[in-house]
C-alpha positions in Angstrom: -16.4 9.5 -3.8 -18.0 7.5 -6.3 -19.6 8.4 -9.5 -22.0 6.0 -10.6 -25.7 6.3 -10.4 -26.6 3.8 -7.7 -30.2 2.1 -7.8 -32.6 1.4 -5.2 -32.4 -2.2 -5.9 -28.8 -2.1 -4.8 -30.1 -2.5 -1.0 -32.3 -5.3 -1.9 -31.0 -9.1 -2.0 -31.2 -11.0 -5.4 -31.4 -7.6 -7.6 -28.6 -6.6 -10.0 -27.7 -2.8 -10.9 -24.3 -3.0 -12.4 -23.1 -4.3 -15.7 -22.4 -8.2 -16.8 -20.2 -10.1 -14.9 -17.1 -11.5 -16.1 -17.1 -15.3 -17.1 -14.7 -16.0 -14.4 -16.6 -14.1 -11.4 -19.9 -16.5 -11.8 -19.5 -18.6 -9.0 -18.2 -21.5 -10.6 -14.5 -22.5 -10.1 -12.3 -21.7 -12.8 -8.2 -22.3 -13.3 -5.6 -20.0 -14.1 -4.0 -19.0 -17.4 -2.6 -22.1 -18.8 0.9 -20.2 -19.1 0.9 -20.0 -15.5 2.8 -23.1 -15.4 5.4 -21.5 -17.7 6.1 -18.5 -15.8 6.3 -20.4 -12.4 8.0 -23.9 -13.5 9.5 -22.6 -16.7 11.9 -19.8 -15.0 13.2 -22.2 -12.6 14.0 -24.3 -15.7 15.6 -21.8 -17.5 17.7 -20.7 -14.5 18.7 -24.4 -14.6 19.5 -25.1 -17.6 21.7 -21.6 -17.6 23.7 -22.9 -15.5 24.3 -26.3 -16.7 25.2 -24.4 -20.1 27.6 -22.3 -18.2 29.7 -25.4 -17.1 29.7 -26.7 -20.5 30.7 -23.8 -22.2 33.9 -25.2 -23.5 32.9 -28.2 -24.6 29.6 -26.0 -26.4 32.2 -24.2 -28.1 34.7 -27.2 -29.1 31.4 -28.9 -30.3 29.3 -26.5 -32.4 31.9 -23.3 -32.9 35.5 -25.0 -32.7 36.9 -22.3 -35.4 36.2 -19.8 -32.3 38.8 -21.8 -29.8 40.8 -24.2 -31.2 42.9 -24.5 -28.5 40.0 -26.0 -26.2 40.4 -29.1 -28.1 43.5 -30.5 -26.5 41.8 -29.0 -23.1 38.5 -31.4 -23.8 40.3 -33.9 -24.7 42.6 -34.1 -21.6 39.5 -34.3 -19.5 37.6 -37.0 -21.4 40.7 -39.1 -21.0 41.2 -38.1 -17.2 37.2 -38.6 -16.6 37.4 -36.0 -13.6 33.5 -35.3 -13.9 30.5 -37.0 -14.2 30.3 -35.9 -18.2 33.7 -37.2 -18.8 32.7 -40.4 -17.3 29.7 -40.4 -19.2 31.6 -39.8 -22.7 34.4 -42.1 -21.6 32.0 -45.1 -20.9 29.6 -44.3 -23.9 26.5 -43.5 -21.8 25.5 -40.5 -23.6 22.1 -42.0 -25.0 21.5 -43.3 -20.7 22.2 -40.0 -19.7 20.1 -38.4 -22.3 17.0 -40.4 -21.5 17.6 -39.5 -17.8 17.8 -35.8 -18.6 14.5 -36.3 -20.6 12.6 -38.1 -17.8 13.3 -35.3 -15.0 12.0 -32.7 -17.4 8.9 -35.0 -18.3 8.4 -35.6 -14.4 8.7 -31.7 -13.9 6.2 -30.4 -16.6 3.9 -33.4 -14.8 4.5 -31.7 -11.6 4.0 -28.0 -13.2 0.8 -29.4 -15.1 -0.6 -31.2 -12.5 0.2 -27.9 -9.8 -1.7 -25.6 -12.3 -4.7 -28.3 -12.6 -5.2 -28.3 -8.9 -4.7 -24.5 -8.8 -8.5 -23.2 -9.3 -10.5 -20.1 -8.0 -14.0 -18.6 -8.3 -15.6 -15.2 -7.1 -19.0 -15.2 -5.7 -20.9 -12.5 -4.7 -19.3 -12.2 -0.9 -15.6 -13.3 -1.8 -12.6 -14.7 -3.6 -12.1 -18.4 -3.0 -8.4 -20.1 -4.2 -7.6 -23.8 -3.6 -4.6 -25.4 -4.6 -1.8 -28.1 -3.6 -1.2 -31.4 -4.7 -0.6 -33.4 -1.5 -1.3 -30.9 0.7 -4.2 -28.8 0.0 -4.7 -25.4 0.8 -8.1 -23.2 0.2 -8.2 -19.6 1.3 -11.0 -16.9 1.3 -11.3 -13.5 1.2 -14.5 -11.3 2.2 -15.5 -8.7 -0.4 -16.6 -6.2 2.2 -13.0 -6.4 3.9 -11.2 -6.2 0.7 -8.6 -3.2 1.4 -7.5 -2.9 -2.5 -6.9 -4.7 -5.4 -3.5 -5.0 -7.3 -2.5 -6.0 -10.4 1.1 -6.6 -11.4 2.5 -6.8 -14.7 5.9 -8.3 -14.7 8.2 -7.3 -17.7 8.1 -11.6 -19.3 4.0 -11.8 -18.2 3.6 -8.4 -19.9 4.8 -10.0 -23.2 2.8 -13.1 -22.9 -0.4 -10.8 -22.5 -0.5 -11.7 -18.6 -1.0 -9.9 -15.4 -0.9 -11.1 -11.8 -4.0 -10.0 -9.6 -3.9 -9.7 -5.8 -6.7 -9.3 -3.5 -5.6 -7.2 -0.4 -7.0 -8.7 2.7 -7.8 -6.9 6.4 -5.9 -9.3 8.4 -2.1 -10.3 8.7 -1.1 -13.1 5.5 -4.5 -12.2 4.5 -4.1 -11.6 0.6 -5.4 -13.7 -2.0 -3.2 -13.8 -5.5 -4.5 -15.1 -8.6 -1.2 -15.4 -10.8 -1.7 -15.6 -13.9 -4.7 -14.6 -15.8 -4.6 -12.7 -19.3 -4.6 -9.1 -19.0 -8.4 -8.7 -20.2 -9.2 -11.2 -17.6 -7.9 -9.4 -14.6 -9.1 -6.4 -15.5 -12.4 -7.3 -15.8 -12.1 -9.7 -12.4 -10.6 -6.7 -11.0 -13.7 -4.5 -11.9 -16.5 -7.2 -10.5 -14.8 -7.5 -7.1 -14.7 -3.7 -6.9 -18.5 -3.4 -7.5 -19.1 -6.3 -5.4 -17.3 -5.3 -2.7 -19.2 -1.8 -3.1 -22.2 -3.5 -2.1 -23.5 -3.6 -5.9 -24.8 -6.9 -7.3 -23.8 -7.7 -10.9 -25.8 -9.1 -13.8 -25.5 -12.3 -15.4 -22.3 -12.8 -17.3 -21.5 -11.4 -20.4 -22.2 -14.4 -22.4 -20.7 -17.4 -24.4 -19.0 -15.1 -26.9 -16.3 -14.4 -24.7 -15.7 -17.8 -23.3 -15.5 -19.0 -26.9 -13.5 -16.2 -27.6 -10.7 -17.7 -24.9 -11.3 -21.1 -25.7 -10.4 -20.9 -29.2 -8.1 -18.1 -29.4 -5.3 -18.1 -26.7 -3.0 -19.9 -29.3 -3.8 -17.8 -32.3 -3.8 -15.0 -30.0 0.1 -15.2 -28.6 1.7 -13.4 -31.6 -0.5 -10.4 -31.5 -0.6 -10.2 -26.9 3.2 -10.5 -27.3 3.0 -7.4 -30.2 1.0 -5.7 -27.5 3.4 -6.1 -24.7 6.6 -4.6 -26.8 4.3 -1.7 -27.4 3.6 -1.9 -23.6 7.0 -1.7 -22.4 7.3 1.8 -25.1 4.1 3.7 -24.5 2.7 2.4 -20.9 0.6 -0.2 -19.5 -2.9 -1.0 -20.9 -5.0 1.2 -19.1 -8.9 0.7 -18.8 -10.6 3.1 -20.7 -13.4 4.4 -18.0 -10.7 5.0 -15.8 -9.7 8.3 -16.1 -6.2 10.0 -16.5 -3.8 10.9 -14.1 -4.5 14.0 -11.8 -0.6 14.5 -11.1 2.3 14.3 -13.8 6.2 13.7 -12.3 9.1 15.1 -15.1 11.5 12.4 -15.2 14.1 15.1 -14.3 12.3 16.2 -11.2 12.1 12.6 -10.1 16.0 12.1 -10.6 17.0 15.4 -8.9 14.7 14.5 -6.2 16.8 10.9 -5.6 20.0 13.0 -5.8 18.7 15.7 -3.3 18.6 13.4 -0.5 20.8 12.7 3.0 21.7 8.8 1.7 23.5 10.7 -1.5 25.0 13.2 0.8 26.4 10.2 2.7 27.4 8.3 -0.4 29.1 11.3 -1.4 30.9 11.5 2.4 31.9 7.5 2.1 33.4 8.5 -1.2 35.7 11.0 -0.2 36.3 9.3 2.9 38.0 6.4 0.4 39.6 8.7 -1.8 41.7 9.8 1.0 42.5 6.2 3.0 43.3 5.4 0.0 45.6 8.2 -0.5 47.1 7.7 2.8 47.8 4.2 2.3 44.7 2.9 4.0 43.7 0.3 1.4 41.3 -1.8 3.5 38.5 1.1 3.1 38.2 0.4 -0.6 37.2 -2.9 0.1 35.3 -2.2 2.7 33.2 0.9 1.1 33.2 -0.1 -2.6 30.8 -2.9 -2.1 28.1 -0.7 -0.3 28.5 2.2 -3.0 27.9 -0.5 -5.8 24.7 -1.4 -3.3 23.4 1.7 -3.3 24.1 2.6 -6.8 21.8 -0.5 -7.5 19.3 0.7 -5.3 19.2 4.1 -6.4 18.7 3.2 -9.5 16.1 0.9 -8.7 13.9 3.2 -7.0 13.8 5.6 -10.5 13.0 3.1 -12.4 10.2 1.8 -10.0 8.5 5.4 -9.8 8.7 6.0 -13.4 5.5 6.0 -15.5 3.5 7.0 -12.2 0.1 8.2 -12.4 -3.1 8.7 -10.1 -6.4 8.9 -10.4 -10.0 8.8 -9.0 -12.1 5.8 -10.2 -16.2 5.0 -9.4 -14.4 2.3 -7.4 -11.1 4.3 -5.6 -8.2 5.9 -6.0 -6.1 4.2 -8.9 -2.4 4.2 -8.6 0.0 3.0 -11.1 3.6 3.1 -11.1 6.9 1.3 -13.0 8.8 1.0 -15.8 9.6 -2.7 -16.8 7.5 -4.0 -13.8 4.1 -2.6 -13.9 2.0 -2.3 -10.6 -1.5 -0.8 -10.3 -3.5 -0.6 -7.3 -7.1 0.4 -6.7 -7.5 1.7 -3.2 -11.5 1.9 -2.4 -12.9 4.5 0.0 -12.1 4.5 3.6 -8.9 2.2 3.3 -6.7 5.0 4.1 -5.8 4.9 8.0 -3.4 7.7 7.9 -1.8 10.3 5.8 1.6 12.2 5.6 2.8 15.4 3.7 7.1 15.6 4.7 9.3 17.7 3.1 13.0 17.2 3.8 15.0 20.0 3.5 17.1 19.7 0.7 13.7 19.6 -1.1 12.8 23.1 0.7 14.1 25.5 -2.8 12.2 23.6 -5.1 9.2 23.4 -3.2 8.8 19.6 -3.3 6.9 17.1 -1.1 6.3 13.7 -0.5 2.5 12.0 0.2 2.8 8.4 2.6 -0.5 6.5 4.1 -1.0 3.9 6.4 -3.2 1.2 5.2 -4.0 -2.3 5.7 -1.3 -4.1 3.3 -2.9 -7.9 4.0 1.1 -9.1 4.3 2.5 -11.7 6.6 4.4 -10.8 9.7 7.2 -12.7 8.3 7.0 -10.6 4.7 9.8 -8.4 4.4 9.0 -6.6 1.1 8.5 -2.9 1.5 5.0 -2.1 0.7 5.5 -0.1 -2.5 1.7 1.6 -1.9 2.7 3.2 0.9 4.2 6.4 -1.1 1.7 7.4 -3.6 3.5 10.8 -4.1 7.2 10.4 -4.6 8.1 14.0 -5.3 5.2 16.9 -6.1 4.5 20.3 -5.6 2.2 22.0 -3.3 -0.4 21.9 -5.9 0.2 18.1 -6.4 -0.1 17.6 -3.2 -3.6 19.5 -3.2 -4.7 17.0 -6.0 -3.6 14.0 -4.2 -5.3 15.2 -0.5 -8.4 15.8 -2.6 -8.6 12.0 -3.8 -7.4 10.7 -0.3 -9.7 12.7 1.4 -12.3 14.0 -0.6 -14.8 14.7 2.8 -13.0 17.5 4.0 -14.3 21.0 3.2 -12.7 23.6 1.1 -12.2 25.8 3.9 -9.7 23.1 5.5 -8.4 22.8 2.5 -7.2 25.8 2.3 -5.3 25.9 5.5 -3.7 22.4 4.8 -0.9 24.5 2.6 -1.0 27.7 4.0 -0.3 26.5 7.7 -0.4 22.9 7.8 2.3 22.5 5.4 4.2 25.8 5.2 3.0 27.2 8.7 2.6 28.9 11.1 1.5 32.2 10.0 -0.3 35.0 10.6 -3.5 34.4 12.2 -1.9 30.2 12.8 -5.7 28.3 13.7 -3.3 25.3 14.9 -3.1 24.9 19.0 0.8 25.3 19.5 3.3 24.1 21.9 3.5 26.6 24.9 6.2 28.7 25.0 7.5 27.1 28.4 8.1 23.8 26.5 10.7 25.4 24.1 13.4 23.3 25.6 11.8 20.1 24.9 11.3 21.1 20.9 13.6 24.2 20.4 13.7 24.6 16.8 10.2 23.8 16.3 8.0 24.6 19.3 6.1 27.2 17.3 5.3 24.9 14.6 4.9 22.0 17.1 0.8 21.3 16.9 -2.4 20.4 15.9 -5.8 21.1 14.8 -9.4 19.2 15.0 -12.5 18.9 12.6 -15.2 17.0 12.3 -13.8 14.7 9.8 -10.0 14.7 10.7 -7.3 15.2 13.2 -4.3 17.2 12.1 -0.6 17.0 13.5 1.7 19.3 12.5 5.8 19.2 13.8 9.4 20.0 12.5 11.2 22.8 11.4 14.1 20.9 9.7 11.7 18.0 8.2 8.5 19.5 8.0 5.6 16.8 8.5 1.9 17.3 8.2 -0.1 14.6 9.8 -3.6 13.8 8.5 -5.9 11.5 10.6 -9.4 10.4 9.4 -11.5 10.0 12.9 -13.4 7.5 11.6 -9.9 5.5 11.1 -8.8 5.7 14.8 -8.6 2.7 16.6 -7.3 4.6 19.9 -6.0 7.8 21.1 -3.5 8.0 24.1 -1.9 10.7 26.2 1.8 10.0 27.5 3.6 11.9 30.2 6.8 11.5 31.7 8.5 13.0 34.6 10.1 15.9 32.5 6.8 16.8 30.8 5.0 16.9 34.1 7.6 19.3 35.7 6.7 21.7 32.4 2.7 21.1 32.6 2.8 19.3 29.0 1.9 16.1 27.6 2.6 13.9 24.2 -0.5 12.5 22.2 -0.5 9.8 20.0 -2.9 8.3 17.5 -2.8 4.5 17.4 -3.6 3.2 13.8 -2.3 0.6 11.5 1.0 0.4 10.9 3.1 2.1 8.2 5.1 4.8 7.7 3.5 7.3 9.1 3.7 7.8 13.0 1.3 9.9 14.5 2.2 11.2 17.7 2.6 14.8 19.0 4.8 16.2 22.1 4.8 18.5 24.1 1.0 19.6 24.1 -0.5 21.9 26.7 -1.7 19.5 29.7 -5.1 21.0 30.0 -5.4 21.3 26.4 -4.4 17.9 26.0 -7.1 16.4 28.2 -9.5 18.3 25.5 -8.7 17.1 23.0 -8.6 13.8 24.5 -12.4 13.9 25.1 -13.2 15.6 22.0 -11.4 13.3 19.8 -13.5 10.1 21.7 -16.6 12.1 20.8 -15.6 12.8 17.4 -14.5 9.7 16.4 -18.3 7.7 17.5 -19.4 10.9 15.5 -17.5 9.4 12.4 -17.9 6.1 12.7 -21.2 6.3 13.2 -22.2 8.1 9.6 -19.2 6.2 8.1 -20.6 4.5 4.8 -17.4 3.9 3.0 -17.3 0.3 3.6 -19.9 -0.6 1.1 -19.3 2.7 -0.6 -22.2 2.0 -3.5 -25.3 1.3 -1.1 -28.1 2.9 -0.7 -27.3 5.9 2.2 -30.7 6.1 3.2 -30.7 4.5 6.5 -31.0 5.8 10.2 -27.7 7.4 11.0 -28.3 10.4 11.3 -30.6 9.4 14.1 -28.1 7.0 15.6 -25.5 10.0 15.3 -27.5 12.4 17.1 -28.8 9.8 19.8 -25.1 8.8 20.4 -24.1 12.7 21.6 -26.4 13.5 24.9 -27.8 16.6 24.3 -27.6 17.7 28.0 -23.9 17.9 27.1 -22.9 20.9 25.1 -19.7 20.6 25.2 -19.7 16.7 23.5 -19.6 18.2 20.0 -16.3 18.9 18.2 -15.5 22.4 17.8 -15.4 24.1 14.6 -13.0 26.4 15.5 -9.9 25.1 16.9 -8.7 24.4 21.0 -7.4 27.5 22.6 -3.8 27.5 22.7 -1.9 28.1 25.9 1.1 30.2 24.2 1.8 32.0 27.7 2.7 30.8 31.1 -1.0 31.0 32.0 -3.3 27.9 32.1 -6.9 27.0 32.7 -7.7 27.0 36.3 -10.2 24.1 36.3 -8.9 21.3 33.5 -11.8 19.2 31.9 -12.0 15.7 32.4 -11.5 12.9 30.1 -14.5 10.6 29.2 -12.9 7.6 28.1 -14.9 4.7 26.0 -14.3 0.9 26.7 -15.3 -0.4 23.1 -13.2 -2.4 21.2 -11.1 -1.4 18.7 -12.0 0.7 15.6 -13.7 -0.3 12.3 -13.2 0.9 9.1 -16.4 -1.1 7.6 -19.2 0.1 9.9 -22.6 -0.8 9.8 -26.1 1.5 10.4 -26.3 1.7 14.1 -28.8 0.2 16.0 -30.1 2.0 19.5 -27.6 -0.4 21.6 -24.8 0.3 19.5 -25.7 4.1 20.2 -24.7 3.7 23.6 -21.3 3.5 22.8 -20.9 7.4 23.1 -22.9 7.4 26.6 -20.3 9.4 29.1 -18.6 7.2 31.8 -18.1 8.2 35.4 -15.8 11.3 35.0 -11.9 10.5 35.5 -9.5 12.3 37.9 -7.7 15.1 36.4 -5.0 13.6 34.2 -1.7 13.3 36.0 -0.4 9.7 35.1 2.1 8.5 32.6 -0.4 7.4 30.2 -3.8 7.5 29.2 -5.5 5.9 26.4 -9.3 5.9 25.0 -10.4 3.6 22.5 -12.4 4.9 19.5 -15.8 3.0 18.8 -16.3 -0.2 16.6 -18.9 -1.6 14.8 -19.7 -5.1 14.0 -18.1 -5.0 11.0 -15.0 -4.0 11.7 -11.7 -4.6 9.4 -9.1 -5.3 12.0 -5.8 -4.0 11.8 
């Protein structure tokens, strides 16, 4: 996917082939932006001051603006005489100076704590990882290997944008593995992001850009504050700052379409029904409906508006280091997903969108979030709403390895199908009672690069699974499925909104698919180089792939044509037997295979014909596995 030329020096340690690195990526420890303490602790102080001012509102009006509310003076005099709260006690006992000194002391302590926390919060970026140290009494040090980077988020909250600052988050491959740098100046954050992605690609950078940039930062922080505030205000109107080297978005979502897509949703229909129920209930004297549903309607309205605002200024574009996704009106979030970090893609169409021809694209990816993190990952929706041509452009970015012949089938057969000459393997006619509406559309197609699953007639769904990202593949059969000679198939990938399963697949066809997916995953994983996408591709991968698939078994190759469908009552007399690999979990970051690794595709002892409730075949992994 990379468009940058890769020199032979990229694969030789100690050589460089990239642009000068940022002064913050020189391998030394650095501190965050000095205004970090202001954004972290200053907002807390603003909230506390706001609460105090709200409680002292009448007193402040009496002291500074007595002509606006002359009746407040009598109330204040009565409060001071009664001494009913701490403020009255301080005034009655003439302790104003002491109280002021106490408040000043607390402020000094808080400022000292925030400053010390900033001093102890340091980071460094080496050629291999990103490290962060933090904590005053209890020290914490986190490290994110660059070859496991799943993405880099650049978040610009509204207040931070006004100050010319941004938050950088390096997305790791494990649970609670993200490393955050909050906050850096916008220019430093963009430069550091570029360095991290270049190093993750397998390239090495030259020496730092020189002392000019460091001197400019040292002398211009305060002087540039006014300029950055002005640029932030301009950015709120014109949009987020963009790196010059990054191209424009390949998809444009009009605001009207975005709003209409939220209106044409099942949640909106539910809201209308709830509103009608409230009106009818109140007219019949059932007043408790008003108190029960009104808060729900208000909450839904707030969520509805927040979803629209969050999706504004959406853009998706290719870059030399991956796919760049940006969205947000007030808080702008930008992430670059490196090649090979997408584990599943789903194209879906709610029934209310069908007349307009709109579709949504979602993905499964490693997020690096903690299991206790309840916030939703906003980047799982890479296309909130778009036409079929928009979907095609997005899929070209997410799955660039698919040949053009397969891309033509994705829209005609995968999204809109089935059609005349359908090449998908669909559910047999005898399984109509399991999927009475969609059994003609319920099917799959296996290619050299991906497994496509198509299902749904009311809510159309097309799932695309890169074979190199599969962790395992399973067949599941219940008693009713066994009686109908069908089974359910499920691909196991990282968790996310995409659910890769398919019901009511002919049993014998599923057994063939079981074997072909296992072999195709071996081939795809050994040939995959997306974990270090800028390294020299001249290695032993073709030899390893050839050695991994025995020549004496011609049935091992993934067919270029789809597996034959059993659409009638007849089934093949002799079902093929599955080959089960006993390798560990899949990796999205394989390394060139050695002869020892090539043995993972050797066929195991033939198993008995499938007739058990479940079977599963794990796909191959390499030593440099990402983990799920």
